[in-house]
N, C-alpha and C positions, 0 to 999 in steps of 0.2 A: 123795214117794210118790204114785203115781197112785191116785185113788179107784176102788174096785171098783164101788160103787153111788153114784149121785148122788141125793140126797134132794130132791124137789120137792113141797112141801106145798100143798094147796089152801087157800083161805081158811077153809073149814069145819074142816079138820084142824088148821090153825094155831090157830084160836080154841078148839077143844077142848083142845089141848095147853096153851095159855096159861091156860085156866080150871083145868085140873088142877094146874098149878104154883102158881097164885095161891091156890087154896083150901088146899092143903097137907094135905088129908085122906086122901091115898093113901099107899101104902107108899113108903118112901124111894127104893127103886130105881126105881119108876115115875116119881117126880118127877124123878129124875136123868136117866132115859132121855128123858123129855119135854123137859127142858132141853137135852139133847144134840141131839135132833132139831130143836129150834127154832134152835139155833146153826149147824148144818151145812146147813140148808135153802138150796138154790141160789137160791130166790126171796127169801131173807132175808139175814141177815148173812154166810152162806157161809164160816164159819170153817174153817181147815184142821183136819184130824183131830188133829194133834199139839197145836195150841193148845187145842182143845176138851178133850182128855184132861187137859192140864195145868190148865186153868181149873176143871174139875170134880173134880180130884183122883182121877182114875181111870186105869186102864191103857189104853194105846192100843188093845189088843185089845178092850176093852169098847166103845169107840167104834166100832170096825170091825164088831163083831158086832150092834150094835143095829139 
């Protein structure tokens, strides 16, 4: 499946999301969304959407809508 949007995070955005996930003080959905964004980042791991959805136990539509 071709990606509709390609995520490219800056270093500042990446560090903000990493801090959010490491602290664990945010709502669960925010932490999950941050983890998804970090994994699909084209400048990072660049995981396929299907693998990301399976890894974080969420629906593919969730990954596509973030």
